[in-house]
KOLGUBA-726351 format. One line per 2 residues: their letters; for each residue x, y, z of C-alpha. Coordinates in steps of 0.2 Angstrom, whole numbers, plus 2048, in hexadecimal, padded with zeros to 3 digits. Example, Ala and Ser with C-alpha at 12.3 -4.5 7.8 and 13.67 -1.06 7.14 Angstrom:
<recs>
as> 83E 7EA 827; 844 7FB 824
</recs>
This chain:
<recs>
me> CA8 108 B77; C9B 0FD B6F
dk> C8B 107 B6A; C7D 102 B75
vv> C6D 0FD B69; C5C 0FE B72
sg> C4F 0F4 B66; C3F 0FE B62
nd> C30 0FD B59; C30 100 B46
na> C20 109 B42; C21 113 B51
lm> C32 119 B4C; C2D 11B B3B
sf> C1B 125 B41; C25 130 B4B
qn> C33 136 B3F; C24 13A B32
em> C1D 144 B3E; C2C 14C B43
vr> C30 14E B30; C1F 158 B2E
ac> C1F 160 B3E; C32 16B B37
sl> C28 16D B25; C19 176 B2D
as> C25 17F B3A; C31 185 B2A
cs> C24 188 B20; C1D 194 B30
nr> C2F 19A B37; C31 19F B23
rr> C20 1AA B24; C24 1B1 B34
sh> C37 1B6 B2D; C34 1BD B1D
ge> C43 1B8 B16; C4F 1B6 B26
ss> C5A 1AA B27; C52 198 B30
sa> C58 18D B40; C4F 180 B37
sa> C5F 180 B2B; C6C 17A B35
vv> C62 16C B3A; C64 166 B2A
da> C78 16B B29; C7A 163 B3C
an> C70 152 B34; C7B 152 B23
dn> C89 154 B2D; C92 144 B36
rd> C9F 14F B3D; CA2 15B B4A
sh> CAF 166 B50; CB5 15A B5C
nk> CB2 149 B4E; CA2 146 B57
ri> C92 13B B4E; C83 13B B55
ki> C7A 12A B5A; C68 12B B5E
yy> C5E 11A B65; C4C 117 B65
df> C42 10B B6F; C33 113 B6E
dg> C2A 105 B77; C2F 10A B87
fh> C33 11C B7F; C47 119 B83
se> C54 120 B7A; C65 122 B79
ta> C72 12E B73; C84 129 B6D
aa> C92 134 B66; CA2 12B B65
ss> CB2 135 B68; CC6 130 B63
nt> CC9 13B B75; CBD 134 B7F
gt> CB7 127 B88; CAD 12B B98
sr> C9A 12C B96; C8D 133 BA2
ap> C79 130 BA2; C6D 13E B9B
ad> C5F 144 BA8; C50 138 BAC
yg> C3E 138 BA0; C35 12F BAB
dy> C29 13D BAC; C23 138 B9A
dh> C22 126 B9C; C10 126 BA5
lr> C0D 12D B93; C10 120 B89
gs> C06 11E B7A; BFA 12D B80
pl> BEE 131 B74; BEB 143 B79
hp> BE9 14F B6C; BE6 161 B6D
tn> BD7 168 B65; BCB 175 B62
dg> BBE 176 B6E; BAD 172 B65
ed> BA0 169 B6E; BAA 15C B77
fg> BB2 169 B7F; BC2 167 B73
mv> BC4 155 B78; BC8 147 B6C
st> BC6 134 B72; BCF 125 B6A
ge> BC1 119 B6B; BCE 10C B71
dn> BD0 105 B82; BE4 107 B88
nf> BED 103 B9A; BF8 10B BA2
ds> C08 103 BA8; C09 109 BB7
sl> C1D 104 BBA; C1F 112 BAC
vk> C1A 11F BB7; C24 12A BC2
vn> C1D 139 BC8; C25 148 BCF
eg> C37 141 BCD; C48 14D BC9
dd> C50 14E BB9; C61 146 BBF
cd> C59 133 BBE; C65 12A BB2
is> C5F 11F BA4; C6C 11A B9C
ev> C7E 11D B97; C85 129 B89
ed> C97 131 B85; C9C 141 B8F
ak> C9E 146 B7E; C8B 148 B7A
gt> C88 14F B69; C78 15A B66
id> C6D 162 B59; C6D 172 B5C
ls> C59 178 B58; C54 18A B60
dd> C49 18A B70; C3C 192 B65
ll> C3E 187 B54; C3D 178 B5E
hm> C2C 17D B69; C23 182 B57
vf> C2A 172 B50; C21 167 B5F
sf> C12 171 B5F; C0E 16A B4E
ld> C0E 158 B58; C01 14E B62
ht> C04 14A B73; C08 136 B6C
nl> C18 13C B62; C1B 14B B6F
ck> C1D 13D B7C; C2A 133 B70
aa> C34 144 B6D; C36 148 B7F
sv> C40 135 B7F; C4E 13E B73
cr> C57 147 B7B; C56 153 B8C
kw> C52 164 B83; C46 159 B79
rs> C3E 154 B87; C3E 166 B8F
as> C37 16D B80; C29 161 B7F
ah> C22 163 B91; C1F 174 B8F
ed> C0E 177 B95; C07 180 B83
fw> C07 16E B7E; C00 167 B8E
kr> BEF 16F B8F; BDF 162 B8A
ln> BE3 151 B91; BDB 143 B8C
fe> BD7 132 B94; BC8 12D B8C
nw> BC6 11B B89; BD7 11A B96
ki> BDB 10F BA3; BE3 11A BB0
sa> BE5 119 BC3; BE2 127 BCD
eq> BF4 129 BD4; BFA 12A BC2
fe> BEB 138 BBC; BEF 140 BCD
gi> C02 141 BC6; BFE 149 BB7
cr> BF6 154 BBE; C04 15B BC9
ry> C0E 15A BBB; C04 166 BB0
pn> BF9 170 BBC; BF7 17D BAE
am> BEB 171 BA4; BDA 178 B9E
av> BD1 169 B97; BCE 157 B9C
si> BC8 149 B96; BC4 13B BA1
sg> BB7 129 B9D; BB4 11A BA7
pe> BB1 111 BB7; BBC 11E BC2
ty> BB6 12E BB8; BB0 134 BC9
vl> BC2 131 BD2; BCB 13A BC5
am> BBE 145 BC2; BC0 14B BD5
ka> BD3 14C BD2; BD2 155 BC3
is> BC6 163 BCC; BD2 165 BDD
ll> BE3 165 BD4; BDF 170 BC1
rn> BDD 182 BC8; BDA 187 BB7
le> BD0 17A BB0; BC4 17F BA3
vl> BBD 16F B9A; BB7 160 BA2
kl> BB0 151 B9A; BAC 142 BA3
gg> BA6 12F B9A; B9D 122 BA5
gh> BA0 11B BB6; B93 121 BC5
id> B95 135 BCA; B94 138 BDC
ds> B8B 147 BE4; B99 14D BEC
ff> BA2 154 BD9; B92 160 BD5
ha> B97 166 BE6; BAA 168 BE2
la> BA5 170 BD1; BA4 180 BD9
ds> BB7 17F BDF; BBC 17E BCD
sm> BB9 190 BC9; BC0 191 BBA
lk> BB7 183 BB1; BAD 18A B9F
kl> BA4 178 B98; BA2 169 BA2
ri> B9C 15A B97; B95 14A BA0
sh> B8E 13A B96; B87 126 B97
at> B88 12B BAA; B7F 127 BBA
lr> B7D 137 BC2; B7B 134 BD8
gg> B77 122 BD5; B68 128 BC6
vl> B5B 129 BD4; B5F 13E BDB
di> B60 14D BD6; B70 156 BD4
pi> B73 167 BD5; B80 170 BC8
yh> B84 180 BCF; B93 18A BC8
dr> B95 19E BC4; BA0 19E BB6
lc> B9A 18C BAC; B94 190 B9A
hl> B90 182 B91; B88 170 B99
kl> B85 161 B93; B7C 150 B9A
kk> B7D 143 B8C; B73 132 B90
cr> B77 134 BA3; B6B 128 BAE
vm> B62 139 BBC; B53 13C BC2
gi> B54 14E BC2; B5E 15B BC0
tv> B61 16F BC8; B6B 17A BBE
rc> B70 18A BC7; B7F 192 BBA
pl> B7E 1A6 BB7; B89 1A6 BAA
le> B81 194 BA1; B7F 196 B8D
tl> B7C 185 B87; B73 178 B8E
sl> B72 166 B88; B67 158 B90
kr> B66 14C B81; B5F 13A B84
sn> B5F 13D B96; B53 132 BA0
mv> B4D 140 BAF; B3E 145 BB3
qv> B40 157 BBA; B4A 166 BB4
vl> B4D 178 BBF; B54 183 BB4
nc> B5C 194 BBC; B66 19B BAD
pl> B61 1AE BA9; B6D 1AE B99
lq> B6A 19C B94; B68 19D B81
kl> B67 189 B7B; B5E 17B B83
di> B60 16A B7D; B53 15D B84
gs> B51 152 B75; B4D 140 B76
ch> B48 144 B8C; B39 138 B89
kl> B36 139 B9B; B35 14A B9C
pd> B23 14F BA3; B1C 161 B98
sa> B1C 16A BA9; B2E 169 BAB
ir> B31 16E B98; B27 17C B9B
la> B2F 182 BAC; B41 17E BA4
at> B41 189 B96; B35 197 B9C
sc> B44 19A BA9; B4E 19F B9C
pq> B49 1AE B93; B58 1AF B89
lv> B56 19E B7F; B58 1A1 B6D
sl> B57 18D B6A; B4F 180 B6F
nm> B4D 16C B6B; B41 163 B72
sn> B41 155 B65; B3B 145 B6D
cs> B34 14C B78; B21 142 B78
ca> B1C 14D B86; B1C 15E B7D
td> B0D 169 B7C; B06 178 B75
et> B02 17D B84; B15 17E B87
lv> B1C 185 B79; B10 196 B7B
ei> B17 199 B8C; B28 197 B84
sq> B22 1A2 B76; B1E 1AF B82
tc> B2D 1AD B8D; B39 1AB B81
ag> B35 1B8 B73; B47 1B7 B6B
ln> B45 1A4 B68; B4B 1A1 B55
fl> B4F 18E B56; B43 180 B5A
da> B45 16E B56; B33 165 B5C
sy> B35 156 B51; B2C 147 B57
cq> B21 151 B63; B12 148 B5F
ni> B05 154 B67; B0D 163 B61
tl> B00 16C B53; B07 17E B56
es> AF6 185 B50; AF7 190 B5F
vr> B08 196 B62; B10 1A5 B58
lp> B25 1A4 B59; B28 1B6 B51
ml> B3B 1B5 B51; B3D 1A1 B4B
tv> B4A 19E B3D; B4C 18C B3D
lk> B3D 180 B40; B3D 16C B40
lh> B2D 162 B41; B31 14F B3B
sc> B25 141 B3F; B17 14F B48
eg> B08 145 B45; AFE 155 B4D
it> B05 162 B40; AF9 163 B32
sa> AF4 173 B26; AEC 17D B33
sm> AFE 17D B3A; B04 188 B2C
ta> AFB 196 B31; B04 198 B43
is> B14 193 B37; B12 1A2 B2E
hs> B11 1AD B3C; B26 1A8 B3C
sl> B28 1B6 B2F; B3C 1B6 B33
le> B3C 1A0 B30; B4B 19D B23
vl> B4A 189 B28; B3A 17D B29
el> B3C 16C B27; B29 160 B26
yn> B30 14E B26; B20 13F B28
cn> B14 14C B2E; B06 13E B28
ll> AF8 14A B2B; AFF 159 B21
ts> AF3 15B B12; AFB 16D B0B
vs> B06 17C B0D; B04 18C B08
ln> B12 19C B11; B15 1AB B0D
lp> B28 1AC B16; B33 1B9 B0F
hl> B42 1B3 B17; B41 1A1 B14
qt> B4E 198 B0C; B4D 186 B10
ir> B40 17A B10; B3C 168 B0D
lv> B2E 15E B0D; B32 14B B0F
hc> B25 13D B11; B16 143 B13
rk> B09 13A B0D; AFC 141 B0B
ft> B01 153 B06; AFA 15B AF8
dl> AFC 16E AF6; B0B 178 AF7
nl> B09 189 AF4; B19 193 AFA
ra> B1F 1A6 AF9; B30 1A8 AFE
im> B3C 1B4 AF5; B4B 1AE AFE
ls> B49 19B AFB; B59 195 AF4
sm> B56 181 AF9; B47 177 AF7
lv> B45 163 AFA; B34 15B AF8
sn> B36 148 AF7; B29 139 AFB
cp> B1A 141 AFC; B0E 137 AF2
al> AFF 140 AF0; B05 152 AEA
qr> AFD 158 ADE; B01 16A ADA
in> B0F 177 AE1; B12 189 ADD
it> B23 193 AE1; B26 1A2 AE3
sn> B39 1A6 AE6; B47 1B1 ADF
sl> B56 1A8 AE4; B4E 196 AE2
qk> B5D 18E AD5; B5B 17C AD6
lt> B4C 173 AD9; B4B 15E ADA
mp> B38 155 ADB; B3C 143 AD5
kq> B2F 137 AD4; B1F 142 AD9
gs> B14 136 AD0; B04 143 AD5
ln> B08 151 AD0; AFF 15B AC3
tl> B01 16D AC5; B11 177 AC5
al> B12 18A AC7; B24 193 AC9
qc> B29 1A5 AC9; B3B 1A1 ACD
qs> B46 1AF AC6; B56 1A6 ACB
lq> B51 193 AC7; B5E 18C ABD
ev> B5B 179 AC1; B4C 16C AC2
dl> B49 15B AC3; B37 155 AC1
se> B3B 142 ABB; B2D 134 ABF
ce> B20 142 AC1; B15 138 AB6
sl> B06 143 AB8; B0E 152 AB1
tn> B04 159 AA3; B0A 161 A93
sl> B07 173 A9C; B17 171 AA4
cd> B20 176 A95; B17 18C A98
vf> B1F 187 AAA; B32 186 AA1
sd> B31 191 A92; B33 1A4 A92
gg> B28 1AD A9B; B23 1A0 AA4
gc> B2B 1A7 AB6; B3C 19C AB3
lm> B48 1AA AAB; B57 1A1 AAE
lk> B54 18E AAB; B61 183 AA5
ll> B60 172 AA8; B4E 16A AA9
vl> B4F 156 AAE; B3A 14D AA7
ds> B3F 13D AA4; B31 130 AA7
ce> B23 13D AA7; B15 130 AA1
sl> B0A 13D A9D; B14 14A A92
ts> B11 146 A80; B12 158 A76
vr> B21 163 A7D; B24 172 A79
ft> B32 17E A81; B36 18F A79
st> B44 196 A84; B52 1A2 A83
sl> B5B 19A A93; B58 188 A91
vs> B6A 17E A8F; B66 16C A93
ls> B55 161 A93; B53 14E A94
lg> B44 148 A91; B47 134 A92
gc> B3A 128 A92; B2D 135 A8D
pi> B1F 12E A81; B1F 140 A79
ts> B1A 140 A67; B1D 151 A62
ld> B2C 15C A68; B30 16F A63
la> B40 176 A6C; B42 188 A68
cp> B50 18B A74; B60 192 A6B
nl> B6C 190 A79; B68 17C A7B
ek> B77 172 A7A; B70 160 A81
vi> B61 156 A7D; B5C 145 A83
ld> B4F 13C A7B; B54 12B A81
gc> B43 120 A80; B38 12D A78
dh> B32 11F A69; B22 127 A65
le> B28 137 A61; B21 13B A4E
ra> B25 14E A4C; B34 158 A54
sf> B39 168 A51; B4B 171 A55
cp> B49 182 A51; B55 18B A55
vg> B61 180 A63; B71 182 A66
lr> B75 170 A65; B89 16A A5E
sl> B80 157 A5C; B6F 14E A5A
nl> B6B 13A A5B; B56 137 A57
gi> B5C 127 A50; B53 121 A60
cp> B43 128 A5A; B3C 11A A4D
kl> B2C 122 A4B; B32 135 A44
nm> B2A 13B A36; B2D 14D A34
ls> B3D 155 A3D; B42 168 A39
ie> B54 16C A41; B5B 17E A41
ap> B6C 17E A4B; B78 18A A45
fm> B87 180 A50; B81 170 A4B
vs> B8F 163 A47; B89 152 A47
le> B7A 14B A43; B71 139 A43
lk> B60 133 A3E; B66 120 A3D
gc> B54 116 A3F; B4A 124 A38
gl> B40 11A A2D; B2F 123 A2D
ls> B38 134 A2A; B31 13B A1C
ka> B32 14F A1F; B41 156 A22
fi> B49 168 A24; B5B 16A A2B
nc> B63 179 A2C; B74 177 A32
pl> B82 182 A2B; B8F 178 A34
lt> B8A 167 A32; B9A 15C A2E
sl> B91 14D A30; B80 144 A2D
da> B79 132 A2F; B69 12E A26
sf> B6C 11B A26; B5A 113 A24
cs> B51 124 A23; B48 11A A12
ql> B3B 128 A11; B47 138 A0F
td> B43 13D 9FC; B50 147 9F0
ed> B47 157 9F3; B4C 158 A06
fs> B5E 151 A05; B5F 15D 9F7
at> B5B 16B A04; B64 163 A11
ta> B75 164 A07; B72 176 A01
sc> B71 17B A13; B81 172 A19
pl> B8C 174 A11; B99 16D A1B
ie> B93 15C A1C; BA4 151 A1A
sl> B9B 141 A1E; B8B 13A A19
il> B83 129 A1C; B74 125 A0F
ms> B74 114 A12; B63 10B A0F
ca> B5C 11D A0A; B53 112 9FB
si> B4B 123 9F5; B59 12D 9F1
gl> B5C 12D 9DD; B66 136 9D2
dg> B5D 149 9D6; B64 143 9E8
lr> B76 142 9E3; B78 151 9DA
sl> B75 159 9E8; B86 152 9EF
yw> B8C 161 9E3; B89 16D 9F3
lp> B94 163 9FC; BA6 166 9F7
hl> BAD 15F A09; BA5 14F A06
nv> BB3 140 A0A; BA7 132 A10
ld> B97 12C A07; B8E 120 A0B
ls> B81 116 9FD; B81 104 A06
yt> B6E 0FB A01; B68 108 9F5
fl> B62 106 9E4; B6D 110 9DB
vn> B71 10E 9C8; B7A 11D 9C3
lq> B89 123 9CD; B8E 130 9C2
pv> B8B 140 9CE; B94 13B 9DA
fe> BA5 136 9CE; BA3 14A 9C8
sc> B9C 154 9DB; BA9 149 9E8
sr> BB8 14D 9E3; BBE 14A 9F4
lk> BB6 13D 9F7; BC2 130 A02
vl> BB4 121 A09; BA8 11B 9FB
kl> B9D 10C A04; B92 104 9F7
qa> B8D 0F4 9FF; B7E 0EB 9F8
ck> B7C 0F6 9EB; B74 0E8 9E1
yl> B6E 0F4 9D2; B7F 0FA 9CE
td> B85 0F3 9BB; B98 0EF 9B6
ts> B98 0FD 9B0; B92 107 9BF
le> BA5 109 9C2; BAD 10D 9B3
pl> BB1 121 9B8; BBA 118 9C7
yk> BC7 10E 9BC; BC5 114 9AB
es> BC4 12A 9AD; BD0 12A 9BE
al> BBD 130 9C8; BBF 134 9DC
pa> BD1 137 9DC; BD3 138 9ED
lq> BC7 126 9F0; BD2 11C 9FC
el> BC4 110 A04; BB7 107 9F9
dl> BAB 0FB 9FE; BA1 0F1 9F3
sy> B9C 0E1 9FC; B8D 0D7 9F8
gt> B8D 0E0 9E8; B89 0D7 9D7
lc> B99 0DF 9CE; B9F 0D1 9C2
qs> BB4 0CC 9C4; BB9 0D5 9B4
ai> BB2 0E7 9BA; BBA 0E1 9CC
ee> BCB 0DD 9C4; BCE 0EE 9BA
ll> BC8 0F8 9CB; BD4 0EF 9D5
as> BE2 0F2 9C8; BDF 105 9C3
ct> BDA 10D 9D4; BEB 10A 9DB
nl> BE7 119 9E6; BD9 10D 9F0
ih> BE0 109 A01; BD0 0FF A09
vs> BC7 0F4 9FF; BB9 0E8 A03
ln> BB3 0DA 9F8; BA8 0D1 A04
gc> B9A 0C6 9FE; B9E 0CA 9E9
vn> B97 0B8 9E3; B9E 0BE 9D2
mh> BAF 0BF 9D7; BB9 0AE 9D2
dl> BCB 0AF 9D4; BD5 0C0 9DB
nw> BE5 0BC 9D1; BF2 0CC 9CE
gc> C00 0C4 9C5; C0A 0B7 9C3
rh> C16 0B1 9D3; C26 0B0 9CB
tc> C26 0C2 9C6; C2A 0C6 9D6
gq> C36 0B8 9DC; C34 0B1 9EC
id> C3B 0B4 9FE; C43 0A6 A08
el> C42 0A8 A1C; C51 0B0 A1C
gv> C4A 0BE A13; C54 0BC A03
vn> C4C 0BC 9F3; C4E 0AE 9E7
tp> C47 0B3 9D6; C51 0AF 9C3
fg> C55 0BF 9C2; C60 0C1 9D2
at> C56 0CE 9D8; C5D 0D6 9EA
pe> C55 0DC 9FC; C57 0EC 9F6
ki> C4F 0EB 9E5; C42 0E2 9ED
re> C3E 0F1 9F9; C44 0FE 9EA
as> C34 0F6 9E1; C28 0F7 9EF
eq> C2C 10A 9EF; C26 10C 9E0
st> C1A 101 9DE; C09 10B 9DA
rl> BFD 100 9E4; BF9 107 9F5
lq> BEE 0FA 9F9; BEE 0F6 A0C
nl> BDE 0EE A12; BD5 0E1 A05
nc> BC5 0D8 A0D; BBE 0CA A03
vg> BB3 0C0 A10; BA5 0B4 A0C
cp> BA9 0B5 9F7; BA1 0A4 9F4
ni> BA8 0A0 9E4; BBB 0A9 9E4
rk> BC7 098 9E4; BD9 0A1 9E1
va> BE0 0B0 9E6; BF2 0B4 9E1
ip> BF9 0C3 9E8; C0B 0C4 9E1
hc> C0F 0D7 9E3; C04 0E1 9EF
fh> C15 0EA 9F9; C08 0F2 A02
ll> BFC 0E7 A09; BFA 0E5 A1B
fl> BEA 0DE A1D; BE1 0CE A15
nl> BD1 0C5 A18; BCA 0B7 A0E
sl> BC1 0B1 A1D; BAF 0A5 A19
sa> BB4 0A4 A06; BAF 091 A07
nl> BB7 08B 9F4; BC7 095 9F5
ke> BD4 088 9F0; BE2 08F 9ED
vd> BEF 09D 9F7; BFD 0A6 9EE
vt> C02 0B5 9F6; C13 0BE 9F6
cl> C13 0D0 A00; C21 0D7 A0B
nl> C18 0E0 A18; C06 0D6 A1A
cf> C05 0D4 A2D; BF2 0CC A2E
ln> BEA 0BD A24; BDC 0B6 A28
ls> BD6 0A5 A1E; BC8 09F A2D
nc> BBA 092 A24; BC2 091 A13
rs> BBE 081 A14; BC4 07B A04
le> BD6 082 A04; BE3 078 9FF
il> BF2 082 9FA; BFA 090 A03
kl> C08 097 9FD; C0F 0A5 A08
vc> C1E 0B1 A07; C1A 0BD A16
pr> C2B 0C3 A1E; C20 0CE A2B
la> C0F 0C4 A2B; C0B 0C3 A3D
tl> BFA 0BC A3D; BF3 0AD A36
fl> BE2 0A5 A37; BDE 095 A30
qy> BCD 08F A3B; BC5 080 A31
cn> BD1 080 A24; BD4 06E A19
vd> BE7 073 A17; BF5 067 A1A
ee> C02 066 A27; C12 067 A1B
vl> C07 074 A10; C05 07F A1E
ea> C17 079 A25; C1E 082 A15
ai> C14 08F A15; C18 099 A27
sk> C2B 094 A24; C2A 0A4 A19
cs> C24 0AE A27; C31 0B2 A31
ml> C27 0BF A3C; C18 0B3 A3E
et> C13 0B3 A50; C00 0AD A51
ld> BFA 09E A49; BE9 097 A4A
vr> BE6 087 A42; BD7 083 A4F
fc> BC9 076 A45; BD6 072 A37
pk> BD2 05F A35; BE4 05C A2E
ic> BED 063 A3A; BF0 05B A4C
sm> BF4 062 A5C; C05 056 A5A
sm> C0C 062 A4B; C0C 070 A57
gr> C1F 06B A58; C22 06B A47
lr> C1A 07B A43; C25 084 A4F
aa> C33 07D A46; C30 084 A37
cp> C2C 094 A3E; C37 09A A4D
sl> C2F 0A9 A4D; C1C 0A2 A53
kr> C19 0A7 A65; C05 0A2 A64
iy> BFC 093 A5D; BEB 08E A5E
st> BE5 07E A5C; BD7 071 A62
s> BDF 062 A6C
</recs>
């Protein structure tokens, strides 16, 4: 029998499958937790799904069409060819694509709206039809996946209503399980177009539904049916349309109703009062409704919200009402507000924000009637001053944009001794706040233009926001709970007194009027014993900063024009001084800093540092530093570049107190002399020394004291003679030296040659700009032979590649990097046997004419701007990059040179006048390994 396949929506199918997998996973976890090791029925599902044959040799096939929510199940059998139809699933067709989602009760009474405008297809709705109606043909021998009822119920409990409808289309058992009333107690038809007949059928199908959500023009009709058919209805949410008087009279028939919400609706045409009488209603919300007035008589009502409704009259008979929200009821007169609130003696929360007619007299009567009132929002009430109001039980007070609130109002607020939250936004007449509130936890003062003084004593204060109060000058705060204080950009603030034992973070950035007296507030004994982080960036009136604090960990003074800094903070780990260009004197004794950069303080002339944990200190650029005391026993790196005033005395004291220094940069320290160099004796671990741009003539103390030195830089040391470096190549001084920089020096040709020949341990040598170097010739070319493009050695002595490799292993010259950039007098370079050389840079040598290099491992060669270059001979089988910009070499010479470079990949011949773009093919033929050629078209 041919299988019948109904094509469906692939995305819907995938979504449903994913939901089922998730639900099965959740149910499996839940079942395992419940059974504590008992065998789970879920394993039967896996086994059944993986088993392609049952005891009757049947095969299960399921076909889905989620667009129409139909499916077929067929089982092939060798013994039977008959077929019969399953039960009708039409009862679920009316929920096609339903967005019903079970939710918890909340402000919206447990209803979730999809926000979409959907249409019901009335042709799909089949109400009260039996289970014997066929929709498709299946084989008589039908295979099933055996899930226990309990497990199936558990799986389906994790599905929303949309996927429950899809599951119902699979088989009878799933249809029956998905129809369980536990899954259909909340029906959400918000933003759905549904007819009264369809809605009535659904209500009859699920008479025990407890929550319904409806919106649209048919709201009134559907609401009436919900009230009449759903006897267990507890939550009803209505939106939009016109709701007639009969609905409110019928509410009494829905005896179980507890929550009612109506929004964006017109009640009784908007011109008549409406009565709401109900004995069990607990929560009522009318939002943005057009109604003349309302009379509520609900003895159990606890919360009532009339927010943003345009009513002019409210009459309440709700003795148990606790929360009343009449916010933004602009037309509600003061008398109506007073009558409504005073009729509810149990009231604890009142929101009357944007009730422009409210007055102090109303609040006085409310305070006398509602003794337990603890929440009041009187924002945007322009007539409220609070001067004669006493609310002793108040815990939350919100006063936003209240023009009547002044300093006199604070007297009334101070009588609310239980107040926990106080918000004062845009109170433009408020000039000062002086409060003693032991329970206050949060205070917010924002955009109060004339506010100048804050005196607050609140032991439990934990959150404070003061922002955009341009006139604020004085703050006095006492609190044992405040941990963070943020008050940036208070330009007029000049006096600050804090007694905050728990305060840990303070941000006063851009408080331009704060003076040096601020330091006493944040030092030990100033009232902030636990302060860890202090930000004072761009406080332009700070000139002399002195902190003594055992708790301070981080300090930021970026952009402050300070001239003197004295920090005695043993736990200080971070200090930011960016932009402190005027700093002249600095003392860090003691501090817990691990690194410090003072190179951004060009005017610094006196420095004292005592930092037992510091490992890195940078003084680069402190050209006026003449007096320095540095005691950092763990210091390993010191950069004192351009400290031209640093004397031998201070330098010697530093080396004696910092014996672990490994890297020492003294470039352009012109005042360091022979006595200073002798103090290097105290640095047995020194391996990097930079004496560039100094006036030294004798390096003997370096050769005697720095036996572990690996890097020595002597750039532009013009006063070194030809014999100054003799201990290096005659006495084998500095045996560990690997890098030597003699750039822009005056050493003669012979001294350089002897140095390169004898110091075979050198790996990196820089001879940039050496005017006395004329040639670089390390021997005759034929001594090493020639290597052809295949790497075969052709020599008169019959050397083989194996011998060449053996010679390279036995070579004592370890040089890998040689820089001779900008040597104006060098004319010839011949390097025939430097086996370890990897990098060679001869660029900008304008008079260089001949280059003859045979290096097995050379991978980079730069001859750019060697405009006199005519002869180029290369035997470098591993050369990968060759730069020849602005060179005058011929095409034939270049072609022959690169033919011996079998691994060359990058060739740059831009601006070479004798090499045209048409020659690129010949170059590629000479060196097939080329991947990139840069030329001038």
